[in-house]
C-alpha positions in Angstrom: -55.8 -171.9 -131.0 -57.0 -168.2 -131.0 -59.8 -167.3 -133.4 -58.7 -165.3 -136.6 -59.2 -161.6 -136.3 -62.3 -160.5 -138.4 -64.3 -157.4 -138.6 -67.1 -157.7 -136.0 -70.6 -157.2 -136.9 -71.3 -155.5 -133.7 -70.6 -151.8 -134.5 -70.0 -151.1 -130.8 -67.0 -153.4 -130.7 -63.7 -151.6 -131.0 -61.3 -152.5 -133.8 -57.9 -154.2 -132.5 -55.3 -151.7 -131.9 -51.9 -152.0 -133.8 -50.3 -152.8 -130.6 -52.6 -155.7 -129.8 -52.0 -157.1 -133.3 -48.3 -156.8 -132.9 -48.3 -158.6 -129.6 -50.4 -161.3 -131.1 -47.9 -161.8 -133.9 -45.1 -162.1 -131.3 -47.0 -164.8 -129.5 -47.6 -166.7 -132.8 -43.8 -166.4 -133.5 -42.9 -167.8 -130.0 -45.3 -170.7 -130.4 -44.0 -171.3 -133.9 -40.4 -171.3 -132.7 -41.1 -173.9 -130.0 -43.2 -176.0 -132.4 -40.1 -176.2 -134.7 -37.3 -176.0 -132.2 -38.8 -178.0 -129.3 -40.0 -181.1 -131.0 -41.2 -184.1 -128.9 -38.0 -185.9 -127.5 -37.9 -189.7 -128.0 -37.2 -191.1 -124.5 -35.6 -194.3 -126.2 -33.1 -192.0 -128.0 -32.1 -190.4 -124.6 -31.7 -194.0 -123.2 -29.5 -194.9 -126.0 -27.4 -191.9 -125.5 -27.1 -192.8 -121.9 -25.9 -196.2 -122.7 -23.4 -195.0 -125.2 -22.0 -192.5 -122.6 -21.6 -195.4 -120.1 -20.1 -197.8 -122.6 -17.6 -195.4 -123.9 -15.8 -195.0 -120.6 -12.1 -195.9 -120.7 -10.0 -196.2 -117.6 -6.7 -196.0 -119.6 -7.8 -192.7 -121.1 -8.6 -191.2 -117.6 -5.2 -192.6 -116.3 -3.4 -190.7 -119.2 -5.1 -187.5 -118.3 -4.2 -187.8 -114.7 -0.6 -188.7 -115.5 -0.2 -185.5 -117.6 -2.0 -183.2 -115.1 0.3 -184.3 -112.3 3.6 -184.4 -114.0 4.6 -181.3 -112.0 3.4 -179.2 -109.1 1.0 -176.5 -110.3 0.2 -174.0 -107.5 -2.2 -171.2 -108.6 -0.5 -168.0 -109.9 2.8 -169.7 -110.8 4.2 -170.5 -114.3 3.7 -174.3 -114.0 0.1 -173.7 -113.3 -0.2 -172.0 -116.8 0.9 -175.3 -118.3 -2.1 -177.2 -116.7 -4.3 -174.4 -117.9 -3.0 -174.9 -121.4 -3.5 -178.6 -121.2 -7.2 -178.3 -120.2 -7.9 -175.7 -122.8 -6.3 -177.7 -125.5 -8.1 -180.7 -124.6 -11.5 -179.0 -124.9 -10.5 -177.3 -128.2 -9.3 -180.6 -129.7 -12.8 -182.1 -128.9 -14.3 -179.4 -131.1 -16.0 -177.6 -128.1 -16.5 -173.8 -127.8 -13.7 -172.9 -125.4 -12.6 -169.7 -123.6 -10.6 -168.6 -120.6 -11.5 -165.9 -118.1 -8.7 -164.4 -116.1 -8.9 -162.6 -112.8 -6.2 -160.7 -110.9 -6.4 -161.5 -107.2 -4.4 -161.5 -104.0 -2.4 -164.7 -103.4 0.0 -165.7 -100.8 3.5 -167.4 -101.0 6.2 -168.4 -98.6 9.6 -166.7 -98.3 11.2 -168.5 -95.5 10.4 -170.3 -92.2 12.2 -171.8 -89.2 11.2 -173.7 -85.9 13.7 -174.3 -83.4 13.6 -176.1 -80.0 15.3 -174.5 -76.9 15.8 -176.8 -74.0 16.5 -175.9 -70.5 20.0 -177.4 -70.7 20.8 -174.8 -73.4 20.5 -177.2 -76.3 19.0 -175.9 -79.4 17.4 -178.2 -82.1 16.3 -176.9 -85.6 13.3 -179.0 -86.8 13.1 -179.9 -90.6 10.1 -178.3 -92.1 10.3 -179.5 -95.7 9.3 -183.0 -96.9 12.1 -185.4 -96.7 12.8 -188.5 -98.8 10.4 -187.8 -101.8 13.0 -187.5 -104.5 12.6 -191.2 -105.3 8.9 -191.0 -105.1 8.1 -187.9 -106.9 9.9 -185.1 -108.9 11.2 -181.9 -107.1 10.1 -178.3 -107.6 7.6 -178.1 -104.7 6.5 -174.9 -102.8 7.8 -175.3 -99.2 5.1 -176.2 -96.6 3.1 -173.1 -95.4 -0.2 -171.7 -94.6 -1.5 -169.2 -97.2 -2.3 -165.7 -95.8 -0.6 -166.4 -92.5 1.0 -163.1 -91.4 4.8 -162.9 -91.2 6.2 -162.9 -87.7 8.9 -164.0 -85.2 7.8 -165.3 -81.9 9.2 -167.4 -79.0 7.4 -169.0 -76.1 6.4 -172.0 -74.2 4.5 -174.7 -76.1 1.0 -176.2 -75.1 -0.7 -179.0 -77.0 -4.3 -178.1 -77.5 -5.3 -181.5 -79.2 -7.6 -180.5 -82.1 -7.9 -176.9 -81.0 -11.7 -176.8 -80.4 -13.4 -174.7 -77.7 -13.9 -178.0 -75.7 -10.2 -178.7 -75.8 -9.3 -175.4 -74.4 -12.0 -175.9 -71.7 -10.3 -179.2 -70.8 -7.0 -177.4 -70.5 -8.4 -174.7 -68.3 -9.7 -177.5 -66.0 -6.1 -178.8 -65.9 -5.0 -175.3 -64.8 -3.2 -174.6 -68.2 -3.4 -171.2 -69.8 -2.3 -170.9 -73.4 -2.0 -167.0 -73.4 1.5 -165.9 -74.4 2.3 -169.5 -75.6 2.7 -171.2 -79.0 0.1 -173.9 -79.3 0.6 -177.2 -81.3 -2.7 -178.6 -83.0 -3.4 -182.0 -84.3 -5.4 -181.4 -87.3 -8.6 -183.4 -87.6 -12.3 -183.5 -87.0 -14.6 -180.9 -88.5 -12.5 -177.9 -87.5 -10.8 -176.3 -90.4 -7.2 -175.0 -90.1 -8.3 -171.4 -90.4 -10.9 -171.9 -87.4 -8.2 -173.6 -85.3 -5.9 -170.6 -85.7 -8.8 -168.2 -85.2 -9.7 -169.9 -81.9 -6.1 -170.0 -80.9 -5.8 -166.3 -81.4 -8.8 -165.5 -79.3 -7.4 -167.5 -76.5 -4.1 -165.3 -76.6 -1.6 -167.8 -78.2 1.4 -166.2 -80.0 1.4 -168.7 -82.9 0.2 -172.0 -84.1 2.0 -175.2 -85.2 -0.1 -177.8 -86.9 0.4 -181.3 -87.9 -1.7 -184.1 -89.5 -1.7 -187.8 -88.5 -2.2 -190.1 -91.4 -3.0 -193.8 -91.9 0.1 -195.7 -92.5 -1.8 -198.6 -94.0 -3.0 -196.3 -96.8 0.5 -194.8 -97.8 0.7 -192.1 -95.2 4.3 -190.7 -95.1 5.8 -189.4 -91.8 7.4 -186.6 -93.5 4.4 -185.3 -95.5 3.2 -181.8 -94.5 -0.3 -180.6 -95.1 -0.3 -177.1 -96.7 -3.5 -175.1 -96.8 -5.0 -171.7 -96.4 -6.0 -169.9 -93.2 -8.0 -167.1 -94.7 -11.4 -166.5 -93.6 -14.3 -166.6 -96.0 -14.0 -167.2 -99.8 -13.0 -165.2 -102.8 -10.3 -162.5 -103.4 -10.0 -160.5 -100.2 -9.4 -157.2 -102.1 -12.6 -157.5 -104.1 -15.3 -158.6 -101.5 -18.6 -159.0 -103.3 -17.4 -158.2 -106.8 -15.1 -159.7 -109.4 -11.4 -159.1 -109.4 -11.0 -158.1 -113.0 -7.9 -156.6 -114.4 -8.7 -152.8 -114.1 -11.5 -153.1 -111.4 -11.8 -151.6 -108.1 -9.7 -153.1 -105.3 -9.4 -152.4 -101.6 -6.0 -151.5 -100.1 -4.2 -154.3 -98.3 -4.4 -152.3 -95.2 -8.2 -151.8 -95.3 -9.9 -153.3 -92.2 -12.2 -155.4 -94.3 -9.1 -157.0 -95.8 -7.2 -157.4 -92.6 -10.3 -158.9 -91.0 -9.9 -161.8 -93.5 -6.5 -162.8 -92.2 -5.3 -164.3 -88.9 -3.4 -162.0 -86.5 -0.9 -164.7 -85.4 1.5 -166.7 -87.6 0.9 -170.4 -88.2 2.9 -173.2 -89.9 2.4 -176.9 -90.8 4.8 -179.5 -89.4 5.6 -183.1 -90.4 4.2 -185.7 -88.0 7.8 -186.6 -86.9 8.7 -183.0 -86.2 5.6 -182.5 -84.2 6.4 -185.7 -82.1 9.8 -184.2 -81.2 8.0 -181.3 -79.6 5.2 -183.4 -78.0 7.7 -185.8 -76.2 9.6 -182.8 -74.8 6.6 -181.1 -73.1 6.1 -180.8 -69.3 3.0 -179.8 -67.4 0.1 -181.9 -66.6 -0.6 -185.4 -68.1 -2.5 -185.4 -71.3 -6.0 -187.0 -71.3 -6.0 -190.5 -72.5 -8.3 -189.7 -75.3 -5.9 -187.1 -76.7 -3.3 -190.0 -76.9 -5.3 -192.1 -79.4 -2.6 -193.1 -81.6 0.1 -195.8 -80.9 2.6 -193.7 -82.9 2.0 -190.6 -80.8 4.8 -189.6 -78.3 2.5 -187.3 -76.4 2.6 -187.7 -72.6 2.1 -184.2 -71.2 0.3 -181.1 -72.5 2.9 -178.4 -71.5 4.0 -175.8 -70.9 7.4 -176.5 -69.6 10.9 -178.0 -70.4 11.1 -176.7 -74.0 10.6 -173.3 -75.7 10.0 -172.8 -79.4 11.4 -170.0 -81.6 9.1 -169.7 -84.6 9.8 -167.6 -87.7 7.6 -167.3 -90.7 8.1 -164.8 -93.7 5.6 -164.7 -96.5 4.4 -162.3 -99.2 1.0 -161.4 -100.4 0.9 -160.3 -104.1 -1.5 -159.8 -107.1 -1.3 -162.8 -109.4 -3.4 -163.6 -112.5 -5.5 -166.8 -112.3 -7.3 -168.4 -115.2 -10.7 -170.2 -115.3 -11.3 -172.4 -118.3 -14.6 -173.1 -119.9 -16.0 -175.4 -122.6 -19.6 -174.9 -123.8 -22.1 -177.1 -125.5 -25.0 -174.9 -126.6 -28.5 -176.1 -126.0 -30.5 -176.8 -129.0 -33.8 -175.8 -127.4 -33.2 -173.9 -124.3 -29.7 -172.4 -124.9 -30.4 -169.8 -122.0 -30.5 -172.5 -119.3 -27.3 -173.6 -117.9 -26.1 -177.0 -116.5 -22.7 -176.5 -115.0 -20.1 -179.2 -114.3 -17.2 -177.9 -112.3 -13.8 -178.9 -110.8 -10.8 -176.9 -109.7 -7.4 -177.4 -111.4 -4.8 -175.8 -109.1 -3.1 -177.9 -106.4 -0.7 -177.3 -103.6 1.7 -180.0 -105.0 1.0 -182.6 -107.6 -2.6 -182.9 -106.8 -3.3 -186.5 -108.0 -6.3 -186.8 -105.7 -6.9 -183.1 -104.9 -8.1 -182.0 -107.4 -6.9 -183.7 -110.6 -8.7 -187.0 -110.1 -11.8 -184.7 -110.6 -10.3 -182.8 -113.5 -9.4 -186.2 -115.2 -13.0 -187.3 -114.8 -14.2 -183.9 -116.2 -12.0 -184.2 -119.2 -13.3 -187.7 -119.9 -16.9 -186.5 -119.6 -16.2 -183.9 -122.1 -14.7 -186.5 -124.5 -17.8 -188.7 -124.1 -20.1 -185.8 -124.6 -18.3 -184.9 -127.8 -18.6 -188.5 -129.0 -22.4 -188.3 -128.4 -22.5 -185.2 -130.4 -20.8 -186.9 -133.3 -23.6 -189.5 -133.1 -26.3 -187.0 -133.2 -26.9 -185.9 -129.8 -27.4 -182.2 -128.8 -28.5 -181.3 -125.3 -31.8 -179.5 -124.9 -30.1 -177.1 -122.4 -26.6 -175.6 -122.4 -23.9 -177.5 -120.6 -20.8 -175.7 -119.4 -17.6 -177.4 -118.2 -15.8 -175.2 -115.6 -12.2 -175.7 -114.8 -11.5 -173.4 -111.8 -8.2 -171.8 -110.6 -7.1 -170.8 -107.2 -9.6 -172.9 -105.3 -6.9 -173.9 -102.7 -6.5 -170.3 -101.6 -10.1 -170.0 -100.8 -12.4 -170.9 -103.8 -11.1 -167.7 -105.5 -11.6 -168.6 -109.1 -15.1 -169.8 -108.8 -16.2 -167.1 -106.4 -14.8 -164.3 -108.6 -16.6 -165.9 -111.7 -20.0 -166.2 -109.7 -19.8 -162.6 -108.5 -19.2 -161.5 -112.2 -22.1 -163.5 -113.4 -24.5 -163.2 -110.5 -27.4 -161.9 -112.4 -27.4 -164.4 -115.3 -26.7 -167.3 -112.9 -29.6 -166.3 -110.7 -31.9 -166.2 -113.6 -30.6 -169.1 -115.8 -28.5 -171.7 -113.9 -30.4 -175.0 -113.5 -27.7 -176.7 -111.3 -24.0 -176.8 -110.5 -22.4 -180.3 -110.3 -19.2 -180.2 -108.4 -16.4 -182.9 -108.1 -13.3 -182.0 -106.3 -11.3 -185.0 -105.0 -13.0 -187.5 -107.2 -11.1 -190.5 -105.9 -9.6 -190.7 -102.4 -10.3 -194.5 -101.7 -13.2 -196.8 -101.3 -16.9 -196.0 -100.8 -19.2 -193.6 -102.7 -20.2 -190.3 -101.0 -22.6 -187.6 -102.1 -23.8 -184.2 -100.9 -26.5 -182.2 -102.5 -29.3 -179.8 -102.0 -32.4 -182.1 -101.2 -34.4 -181.5 -104.5 -31.6 -183.5 -106.3 -31.7 -186.6 -104.1 -34.1 -188.6 -106.2 -32.0 -187.9 -109.3 -28.8 -189.1 -107.5 -30.5 -192.3 -106.4 -31.7 -192.9 -109.9 -28.3 -192.3 -111.5 -26.4 -194.5 -109.0 -28.7 -197.4 -109.9 -27.4 -197.2 -113.4 -23.6 -197.1 -112.8 -21.7 -200.2 -112.0 -19.9 -200.2 -108.7 -16.1 -200.3 -109.3 -15.4 -202.6 -106.4 -18.1 -205.2 -107.2 -18.6 -207.6 -110.1 -22.5 -207.3 -110.3 -23.6 -204.4 -107.9 -24.5 -201.0 -108.9 -23.2 -198.1 -106.9 -26.6 -197.7 -105.3 -26.5 -201.3 -104.2 -23.1 -201.0 -102.5 -23.9 -197.6 -101.1 -27.1 -199.0 -99.5 -25.3 -202.0 -98.1 -22.4 -200.0 -96.6 -24.7 -197.4 -95.0 -27.9 -199.3 -94.5 -29.3 -196.4 -96.3 -28.2 -194.2 -99.1 -27.2 -191.2 -97.2 -26.8 -187.8 -98.9 -24.9 -185.1 -97.0 -26.0 -181.4 -97.0 -23.7 -178.7 -98.3 -23.1 -176.5 -95.3 -19.4 -176.6 -95.4 -17.3 -174.0 -97.2 -14.8 -176.6 -98.6 -15.2 -176.7 -102.3 -16.3 -174.7 -105.4 -20.1 -175.3 -104.8 -19.9 -172.7 -102.0 -20.4 -169.6 -104.1 -23.0 -171.2 -106.3 -25.1 -172.4 -103.4 -24.3 -170.1 -100.5 -24.2 -166.9 -102.6 -26.2 -167.4 -105.7 -28.7 -170.0 -104.6 -28.1 -172.5 -107.4 -29.1 -176.1 -106.7 -25.8 -178.1 -106.1 -24.2 -181.6 -106.0 -20.8 -182.7 -104.7 -19.7 -186.3 -105.1 -16.6 -188.4 -104.6 -15.1 -191.8 -103.8 -13.5 -192.2 -100.4 -12.8 -189.8 -97.6 -9.8 -188.5 -95.4 -7.0 -189.6 -97.7 -3.6 -189.5 -95.7 -1.6 -187.6 -98.1 -4.0 -184.6 -98.4 -2.2 -181.4 -99.5 1.2 -183.0 -99.2 3.9 -183.8 -101.7 2.9 -187.4 -101.7 -0.4 -186.7 -103.4 1.0 -188.0 -106.6 0.2 -190.2 -109.5 2.3 -193.1 -107.8 0.1 -192.7 -104.7 -3.0 -193.0 -106.7 -2.0 -196.2 -108.5 -0.6 -197.8 -105.4 -3.3 -196.9 -102.8 -6.5 -195.3 -104.1 -7.4 -196.5 -107.6 -4.9 -198.7 -109.3 -6.9 -199.6 -112.3 -9.0 -196.3 -112.4 -12.3 -197.9 -112.1 -13.4 -195.6 -109.3 -12.5 -192.8 -111.7 -14.8 -194.3 -114.3 -17.7 -194.7 -111.7 -17.4 -191.1 -110.6 -17.4 -189.9 -114.2 -20.4 -192.1 -114.9 -22.5 -190.6 -112.1 -21.3 -187.1 -112.8 -21.9 -187.3 -116.5 -25.4 -188.9 -116.2 -26.5 -186.3 -113.8 -25.5 -183.6 -116.3 -27.3 -185.5 -119.1 -30.6 -185.7 -117.2 -30.5 -182.1 -116.1 -29.6 -181.0 -119.6 -32.1 -183.2 -121.4 -35.1 -184.2 -119.3 -38.2 -182.3 -120.6 -39.2 -181.5 -117.0 -36.4 -180.8 -114.7 -35.8 -183.8 -112.3 -36.0 -181.6 -109.2 -38.3 -182.9 -106.4 -39.1 -180.3 -103.6 -41.1 -182.8 -101.6 -37.6 -184.2 -100.6 -36.6 -180.7 -99.6 -39.7 -180.3 -97.5 -39.2 -183.7 -95.8 -35.5 -182.8 -95.1 -36.5 -179.3 -93.6 -39.1 -181.1 -91.4 -36.3 -183.3 -90.1 -34.1 -180.2 -89.6 -36.9 -178.5 -87.6 -37.4 -181.7 -85.3 -33.6 -181.7 -84.7 -33.7 -177.9 -83.9 -36.6 -178.4 -81.4 -34.0 -180.1 -79.2 -31.7 -177.1 -79.2 -34.1 -174.5 -78.1 -36.1 -173.8 -75.0 -39.6 -175.4 -74.9 -41.1 -172.0 -74.7 -39.6 -171.1 -78.1 -42.4 -171.6 -80.8 -41.3 -173.2 -84.1 -44.8 -172.8 -85.5 -43.5 -170.3 -88.1 -41.1 -173.0 -89.4 -44.0 -175.6 -89.4 -46.4 -173.5 -91.3 -43.7 -172.5 -94.0 -42.6 -176.1 -94.5 -46.1 -177.3 -95.0 -46.6 -174.5 -97.5 -43.4 -175.7 -99.4 -44.6 -179.4 -99.3 -48.1 -178.3 -100.7 -46.4 -176.3 -103.5 -44.0 -179.3 -104.1 -46.9 -181.6 -104.5 -48.7 -179.4 -106.9 -45.5 -179.0 -109.0 -45.0 -182.9 -109.1 -48.7 -183.3 -110.1 -48.3 -180.8 -112.8 -45.1 -182.3 -114.1 -46.9 -185.8 -114.4 -49.8 -184.2 -116.3 -47.6 -182.4 -118.7 -45.4 -185.4 -119.3 -48.6 -187.7 -120.0 -49.9 -185.1 -122.4 -46.7 -184.8 -124.4 -45.7 -181.9 -126.5 -48.3 -182.1 -129.3 -49.8 -178.8 -128.2 -47.6 -175.7 -128.5 -49.1 -174.2 -125.3 -48.0 -177.2 -123.3 -44.5 -176.6 -124.4 -44.6 -173.1 -122.8 -46.3 -174.6 -119.7 -43.3 -177.0 -119.3 -40.9 -174.1 -119.6 -42.9 -172.1 -117.0 -42.8 -175.1 -114.6 -39.0 -175.8 -115.2 -38.4 -172.0 -114.3 -40.3 -172.4 -111.0 -38.4 -175.7 -110.2 -35.1 -173.9 -111.1 -35.8 -170.6 -109.2 -37.2 -172.1 -106.0 -33.8 -172.7 -104.5 -33.1 -168.9 -104.8 -36.0 -168.3 -102.3 -33.8 -169.6 -99.5 -31.5 -166.5 -100.0 -31.7 -163.5 -97.9 -30.3 -160.2 -99.0 -28.9 -159.4 -95.5 -27.1 -162.7 -95.5 -25.9 -164.5 -92.3 -25.1 -162.1 -89.5 -21.5 -161.4 -89.4 -20.9 -163.2 -92.7 -23.2 -161.3 -94.9 -21.7 -162.6 -98.2 -23.3 -166.0 -97.3 -26.9 -165.5 -98.2 -28.5 -169.0 -98.0 -30.4 -169.4 -94.6 -30.8 -173.3 -94.8 -27.2 -174.3 -95.5 -24.1 -172.3 -94.9 -21.3 -171.9 -92.5 -21.7 -171.4 -88.8 -19.8 -168.9 -86.5 -19.8 -171.4 -83.8 -17.5 -174.1 -84.9 -18.6 -176.5 -82.2 -22.2 -176.4 -82.9 -23.9 -179.7 -83.7 -26.6 -177.8 -85.6 -25.3 -178.3 -89.2 -28.0 -176.4 -90.8 -30.0 -173.0 -90.3 -26.7 -171.2 -89.6 -28.3 -168.0 -88.5 -30.3 -169.8 -85.9 -27.2 -171.9 -84.9 -25.3 -168.6 -84.3 -28.0 -167.0 -82.4 -28.2 -170.0 -80.0 -24.5 -169.8 -79.4 -24.6 -166.0 -78.9 -27.6 -166.1 -76.6 -25.4 -167.3 -73.7 -23.8 -163.9 -73.7 -27.1 -161.9 -73.5 -29.9 -161.6 -71.1 -32.6 -164.3 -71.4 -34.9 -161.8 -73.0 -32.5 -160.5 -75.5 -31.1 -164.0 -76.3 -34.6 -165.4 -76.9 -35.5 -162.5 -79.1 -32.4 -163.0 -81.2 -33.2 -166.7 -81.7 -36.9 -166.0 -82.5 -35.8 -163.5 -85.1 -33.6 -165.9 -86.9 -36.4 -168.6 -86.8 -38.7 -166.1 -88.5 -36.0 -165.2 -91.1 -35.7 -168.9 -92.0 -39.5 -169.4 -92.1 -39.8 -166.4 -94.4 -37.0 -167.9 -96.7 -38.9 -171.2 -96.9 -42.1 -169.4 -97.7 -40.2 -167.5 -100.5 -39.2 -170.8 -102.0 -42.7 -172.0 -101.9 -44.2 -168.9 -103.5 -41.5 -169.2 -106.2 -42.5 -172.8 -106.7 -46.1 -172.0 -107.1 -45.3 -169.2 -109.6 -48.1 -167.1 -108.5 -48.3 -163.6 -106.9 -49.8 -163.5 -103.4 
C-alpha cells in the first residue's frame, strides 16, 4: 500500500499539489470499490450453480415454448410477427428480467404475384404450381407464397438451361458442351456452399434472363416433394437503405434508386420451385446429355441440359417497402463488472412456421433465461452483464442484428466479451460448433459436462470425438447467421452451435412443430443438450474471474491457415510477414496465459491484483478487435475482419484470409507483376492485423 502523505523533513521537497492528492483519493476509492464489490469468488459455488443449471433442464418446457412460437407463420414485418415479439418479451418480463424492445425501420421485400408456364414446340402450354400443395392436414394455412426476397420484378421468356448448382465450374462444363446460357432462363439445383444470392449473381454475369431454383431433400427425413425453399437474394447484410448506420425511425436513408442500394439487389428475377415442378422442366429439356455426376439422384428426371424443346414464360412481381422490425432484449446486470457484456443471441423471425429455423434456438434461449432466473432466486448473480438478444428480420439478411450492432458499435467494441449465437438449434443428429479459435478450449470443456442426447452415458464431447475422430470446430467465415455483424464488423469473439445439418424442410412450409417431433427431436433432448452447452458457455464467460480465452489456440490455427495458404501462392511469394506476426501472437498468448495462471494462484486478497485481472481481461477481450481493418475487405468494405469473412470468389477453397483469397482470384486478370503485387499487399495487411492483435494482447505501447 502507498505510504501516508506526511510533511517531509527535507525542505527542498515540494508539497503535494491538490491535483495529486485528488488523484490519490480516486485511486483509493477504486481500490475500495473492488475490495468490497469484487470479493473472492468461491469456485465451489460456481460449480454448484452450474450443476443446478444443468439439472433444471426440462424437455417438456422447451417443447411448450416451441409449440407456442410455431403456432402460426411469423415473417418479419407482418402482424403475426408482432405476436411472437410479444410472446418473447412477456416471457422475459415474467421471469423478472429487465426487458426492453428496440425497433428499426428497414426495407423489406414481399411478393405480389408470380407464374411460371412451359411452352412446348407443339403449342401446348403448362402452368406450373408454385405454392406448396397438400399441407392443409400437416400445418395451418396463412403462408406467404414462395419467393426470393429482393428479387426484381420482371417478365421474361426464353429457352431453359440446367446449370447444376450454378457454380463457375458448372458454367465452364456447359461451355465445353457448347451450351451458352446468355439469353436463357437457367434452372439451378440448390446445394453445396453456394448461396442462392451468389447463384443468381453468377447467372446474371453469364447473361441469363432469370433463375429458377429448386432444392432436393432427403425423403427418409421427411422431405416433401411440394416444399419450396424461400430465401433472400440480397447481397451483404443489414438494411440496404442505411449501409453502415442504424435504420432508426427518423434517421437518414438512401433513396431506393441510389446506386449503392441498387448494387445490393440482383438485376434479374428469380423464383423458387418445388422439386416436382422442377422435374417437369428438366424432363422436357433438349440439348446435350447431362454429365452423370449432375444426375446424382434416383428421383431426378434430368437427362439433357438444354436448351431446346421447351420455353418458359416467367413472371414475378414483388414490392419493397419500409417496415418496422423489433429486437427484444433481456438483461441480467453484472454484480461486479456491469460494463462487460456477454451476449446470447438468436433470431425470431421465420419464412414460415420456423420450428427448426429459428425457433428451436428461440425455445432454447427462453429456457436458458428461465434457468438463469432460477439461479438468481438461489443467490447467483453474474460477475459480468448477460444480455439475451432476440433478433428480427434475420431471414432478409441479418437485418435486426446488423442495425443494432451498427447503432452500438463503440460500446460493443469497448465492452463486449463474446457473442454466443444459436440459430437452427436442432436440425437432426450430431453436434456441430463454429467459433473464433480463442474459444475452442472453453467449448471442449463445456461439452465434456453435458450429456449427449443420443447416448445413455456419453457426453457430447465423447460422441463428438467418436463421430469425427477429433472434435472439429468450424470457423465463422460464412455470412449465414447473426454472428456476422458481431465478428465481421465489430470484431467480437463469437460462437455458433447447433445439432444436425442440412435439414430437408429448410425454409419450407413443412418446417413445423410436427416435423420436429416426427423427424428431428421427438423428445426434445437435443434441445436440452444445445441449451446446456449454450448456457454453460454463458456462465463461464460471465463468471470466470479470468476470461477463458486462449489465444495460443488462435496462433496455432493461424499457423495452419498459413500452411494451407502456401499451397495457393507461387513459391516466390514470401509468407515471412505472416510467420513473424503469428509468432508474435503466440508469444503474447503464452505471456497472457502465464499471467492468468499466476493471478489465479495468488487469488484476490490484494486489491491491486483485482485491477491486474481486470486489465488482463480487457486485453483478452480486445485482442480480437486487432484483426479488424478500417478499410475492410476490398469491394466489401463493411466486412472488416481480415482473418474470417466472405470471399468474392465463391469457388475458392481458401476459407479464411478473404482479402488474400480475392487477390489470388483477381490476379489471373492482371499482369504477373500487378497480380503478385496485389497478393503481396493483402498478405501484408493480414500480417499487420495479426500483429495488432498481438500488441493488444500484450497491452503495451510499442
